[in-house]
Each structure stands twice: as structure tokens, then as C-alpha cells.
C-alpha positions as CSV (number, residue, x, y, z in Angstrom):
1,X,0.0,0.0,0.0
2,X,1.5,3.3,-1.0
3,X,1.3,6.6,0.8
4,X,-1.6,8.9,-0.2
5,X,0.3,12.1,-1.1
6,X,-2.9,14.2,-1.2
7,X,-3.1,14.0,2.6
8,X,-0.5,16.2,4.2
9,X,-0.5,15.1,7.8
10,X,1.8,12.6,9.4
11,X,1.0,9.0,9.2
12,X,2.5,8.5,12.6
13,X,1.2,11.4,14.6
14,X,3.5,10.5,17.5
15,X,6.7,11.4,15.7
16,X,8.1,14.4,14.0
17,X,10.3,14.0,10.9
18,X,12.1,17.3,10.3
19,X,13.8,15.8,7.2
20,X,10.5,16.0,5.2
21,X,9.8,19.6,4.2
22,X,6.0,19.2,4.3
23,X,6.1,17.6,7.7
24,X,8.4,20.4,9.0
25,X,5.8,22.9,7.7
26,X,2.9,20.9,9.2
27,X,4.5,20.6,12.7
28,X,5.8,24.1,12.9
29,X,2.3,25.4,12.0
30,X,0.6,22.9,14.4
31,X,2.9,23.8,17.3
32,X,3.1,27.6,16.5
33,X,6.8,27.7,16.3
34,X,9.4,28.5,13.6
35,X,11.0,25.7,11.6
36,X,14.3,26.4,13.2
37,X,12.8,26.3,16.7
38,X,11.2,23.0,15.9
39,X,14.5,21.5,14.6
40,X,16.2,22.7,17.8
41,X,13.5,21.0,19.9
42,X,13.8,17.7,18.0
43,X,17.6,17.8,18.2
44,X,17.3,18.4,22.0
45,X,14.7,15.8,22.9
46,X,14.1,13.5,19.9
47,X,11.2,13.0,17.5
48,X,8.5,12.3,20.0
49,X,5.6,14.8,19.7
50,X,4.9,14.8,23.4
51,X,8.6,15.3,24.3
52,X,8.8,18.2,21.8
53,X,5.6,19.8,23.2
54,X,7.0,19.6,26.7
55,X,10.3,21.1,25.6
56,X,8.4,23.9,23.9
57,X,6.1,24.5,26.9
58,X,3.0,23.4,25.0
């Protein structure tokens, strides 16, 4: 089964992949932070959405 590229939201909503431009756009908008801030958070705490939210104070 291939990915449905018309849907632009993560298949795994528990992880953030900052190496995919559209996913970086999605999560930065979703979390209300810049792309650089999101990359910083992922670098600091890993790809877990809950860990990134905690790091960002969300």
C-alpha cells in the first residue's frame, strides 16, 4: 500500500520527521513555532511529539 500524497498530515502522529519539508511545515504550524525552533527542539529531545511539546512548553 503506498502513501496517499494528497493527505498532508503525518501517518505516525507521535513522531516528527524534520527531514520531510512538508512535515516540518505541518508541525511548525501545528505547534506555532518556527521551523528552526522545531528543529532545535527535535535535536534536544528527539522526535516524540509529546517530548517536543514539553520542551516547547505546549
